[in-house]
N, C-alpha and C positions, 0 to 999 in steps of 0.2 A: 452488356455488363454495366452495372451502375458505378458511379464515382466512388461510392463507399467500398466497392469490391476491388477497384483498380488501385487506389492509393496505398492501402496497407500492403498489397502484394508487391508494389513497386518499392516500398520501403523495407520489406522483410529482408532482402539481400543485404541492405546496409546495416540493419539491426544485427543480423547473423555475423557480419564482418566485425562489428563492434564487439560482440560477445567473444569472438575468437581472439581478439587482440586486447581484451581487458587485462590490466596488470592487477593481480590479486595482492592480498596483504603480504608485506615483507615478513620473512621468518625472523622472529626475535627469540632470544633466550628468555628464560623466566626472569633472570636478573635485569635484562634490558627492558622487559615489560614493566617490572616493578619501578625502574628508574623513570620511565615515561609517565607512569601513573602518578608518581610523586610530583613530577614537574607540572603535570596537568592540574593536579589538585591545587598547587600553589598559584597557578595562573587563574584558576576559577575564582579564587578569593580575591586576588589582586584586581581582576577586571570585572567583578560583580557579574559573573557569567554562570550559566547553568547548562548542563548537558541533557538534551531530550533525544532519546533514541527510539527507533522503530524496532518492533519485535524481530525484524528480519536481519538486522546487522549482527556482526559477530558477537559471541558471548562476552568477550572482554569489554566491549563498549557498553553493552547492556549492564553489565556488572558495575562498571565505573559510574554510569549514570545513577544507579541505585545507591552506590556508596557515597556519592557527593550531594545527595539531596535533589537529584534530577528526576527523570521520569522515563519510563519505558511503556509504549502503548502503540495504538494504530495512528494513522496520519492526522485525522481531524482532532482526536483527543490530544495528540502532541501539540497542535497549534493552540488548542484551548488552554492547555496547561501553561504554555509559554505566555499567552496573553494575560493570564492571571498571576503569573509569578513576578516577584519584585525585581528579578535580575534585569539589568539593562542590556545584556548580551545573551542571546540564545544560540547554543551550539546544536544544530540539527544534524543528527547522525541518521542518514537515510538517503533519499534520492531528491533530485532538484525540486520537483513539484511540491515536496513537503516543506522545503525551505521557503518556497514562494507562498504557500498557504500560511505559514507562520508570519511572513511579511505582510500579507493581506490583513491579518487580524492584529498585528503588532507593528504598525508602520514606524513608530517612534523608537523601536528597539533595533539594535544591530543584530542581524541574523548571519551567522557564520556556519559554513559547512566544511567538513574535513576536505572534501573535494567537490568542485563544481562539475566534474565529469561524470558523476554518478547520475545516470538518467533512468528512464523507465520505458519499456517497450510500448506501453499503452500511450504514454505521452509522445514518444517519437513517432508512433504510428498514427497520430491524430494531429497533423500540422494545421495551424489555424486557418490558413488561406483555403485549403481544400475542404476542411470541415465546415467553414463558414459558407462556402459555395454550395456544399451539400445541403446545409440548413436552408439556404435561400431558395432551393428548389421546392421546399415544403413550408411555405410561409404560414399555413394554417395550423401548424403543429407546434406544441411546446417543445423547447429544446432542453433536454435533461442530460446532464453529463456526470460521469463518475468523477469522484474527487481526484483520481489518478490522471490528471490532465494539467496542462500548462495554465498559467494565469490568464493568457489570452483566450484560451478555449473556455475557461470559466467565465470570463467577461462576456462571451458570446451567448452563454446559457441563460435560460429562464430559471432553471433549478440545478443545484448540485446535490448529488446523493452519495452516500457511502454504502458499503455492502451490508451494513447493519440497519439502514433505514430506507433502502431503495424500494422494497416491496410496499411499505406503508405509504411512501410519497407517491408512487405510481398509482396505487389504489385511490389515494386522495384525488389525483388528477383525473382518473377515470370517473370518479363520482361527480366531477365537475364537467364531464363530457369532453375532456381533452384527448387529443391524439398526440403521439409522441415521436419526436426524433431523438434517438438514443445514441450515445457514444461514450467511450470508444469500445469497451470490452464486449465482444459478441457473446461470450459464454455467460457472463453476468446478465446481459440483456435477455438472452434466451431463458435463463432461470427466472427472471422477473416476469417475462411474458407467459411462461408456463404456470407461474403462481397466480397471475392476475388476469390472464387473457386480454391484456391491454393491446391496443392498436399501436404497434411500435415499428418504425422503420429504423434499422440498425446499421451503424457504422461497424465495419468488420475488423476491429482490432482484437488483440489478445495479449495476455501476459506470457512471456516466454517461459516462466516457471510453471504456472498452472496448466498451460496448454500441453505440457509434456506428460502429464499423468496418463497412463495407458491401461485400458480395460483388461486386456489379456493377462498381463502380469499381476494386476490388482486381484483379479478373480483367483489366480493361483495362490496369491498371498493369503487371501481370505479363506481358502480351503485349508491352508496350513494352520490358520488361527481361527477356528470356527466360533470361538466365543468372543472374538474381538469386535469392537464397535468402530465404524468408519466415520471419521469427522472430516468434512470436506468444505473448502472455501468455494464460494459460488463463481469464482473466476475459472473454475475447472470445467472441462468438457462435460456436455450433457450426459454422456454415458457413465461418467464417473459419479456425477451428482445422483444419478438414478440408483446407485448402489449404496448411498450414504445412509447412515443412521441419524446424522445431524448435518445440516448445511448452515453455515453462518460466517460472519466476519472473524478476524483473528481473535478479537476480544471475546466474541461469543463462543468460539471453539474452546478457548481456555475454560470458560464457565461451564460449557457442556462436558468437558473432560473431568472437571471437578465433580460434577453432578452424577456422572456415569457410574454405574455399578460394575462395569466390565473391568477386568484386570489388565486387559490389553487394548490399546487404542492405536488404530492406524490413522495417520494424519496426512491429509492431502492438502498441504500448503507448504510454504517455504520452510526449510529445515531450521531456519533461525528461530522459529517459534518454540522449538524444543527446549531452549534455555528456560523460558518462562514456564512452559508446561511441566518441566521436571521439578520446578519449585512448587507448583501447585499440586501436582499428583506424583510425589516422589516414589510411591510404592507401586505405580503402574508401569507396565512395559509400554514404551512408545516406539512405534514402528513407522518410518516414512513410507508413504505410498510410492510405488515404483515409477521411475521416469525412463528407465532403460530396460533392455532385454531383447527378446525375440522380435517384438514389434516396434522397437523404438531406437532412435539414435539420440543419446542424451546430450543436450547442449548445456543446460544449467545444472543438471543433477539435483534439482529441488533446492537450489540456493541461488538467489539472484546475483548475477555477476557484478551488477552495479552496486548493490548493497555491500558486497564484499570489498568494494573499493574504499570503504570507510575503515580507517586503521588508527591505532594509537599514534603512529608517527605523523600522519597528515593532520589528525586532530590537533596534536600538540603544535605543529608548525603553523597551522591556520590561526589558532588562538594566540600563539606567541606574536605573530606578525600582523594580526588583524587582516588576513587575506581571505579569499573565497567568500566574500560577503554577497548576500542576495540583495539585489536592487530591483524594484518594480516601478514602472511608470505610474505616477499617481492617478492619472485619469483612468488607466486600465485597472488599477487597484480598486478604485471607487466602483467601477462597473462590475468587477468580480465580487466585490463585497455584497452587492445586492442579492444575488442568488445564494451566496454562502450564508448570509444572515437569514434569508428566507428558510433555508434548510435547518439552521440551528434553532430558529424560533419554532418551527413545526415540530422538530424532534423533542424540544423541551416541553412543548404543549402535550405531546403524546407520551411523554415519559420515556422516550428512547434515549435521550441525552439529558442529563441533569447537571446542575452547576457543580455537584460533587464529583462528577466524572473527571473534572480537570483538577 
């Protein structure tokens, strides 16, 4: 058995234990929520801060970001927005690697997160020492990593990719005759390999949310809604992707939903995306792809437990007290910036990412 197979399995029990013990959002009355929103808005002005939220955090945080001139998007777009915004303090509502990515691109700014305990199973399942040793076993290959990784793993990479540009970047590397070490998400890696026929050796990580989508229940759901279109994130298992009408990143799923002529959309990604989807397609029925049932034991129920750790309460406290700041070693940041800029430059040249996206 390869190192890439052993390490994620060894860590999976720890990840499951973390999920089981995550403390989710405290219950607040509407009046209490309104009070926190007012206090946060005052602090944002006082501290020249802006809220940048991921699509997967709770609705109330996405709404607050929009109301206060902030931004809601996917991880790289979040970091780009923060780098171009005039605010001196960025409040990153998401998971730790997103805060680190913002610090890589905005080292001069204060990066605050509502909680530093909000992790990512892809990040946790790809520790730098083990991944670096795995890469060292294949020195003739380009190291390509998904953006959902720590700053240390990014610094080890030759290229960083997102779910929106991975196929194009791997195709580009194939055209140059390159072979690939890929990490960490095995499902996204398999999707890329199926699309490009690239020579890829894959680290065996997964997202605890997307890994739970189940074929049996999905097929039953599709039978109940024969006119529905299935929109799938490529972190999902291969069998789920095979059923999809569209496969793409969170941002691409939103665009596909808007373009779709179907009245019903089944969405195989984190349920947090439904907040933005319902804004874009208010007249469509949105149905989450199933994660539980006859063939499944639901852990996340299609909502990342770490994303759910971001709350109005800890956002307010972190901003008030200037706590939960993201710090990145400068030498590591500089190393991680190289593959990150390489991806950004390539994506802008190919029209995948434009300055207007941020």
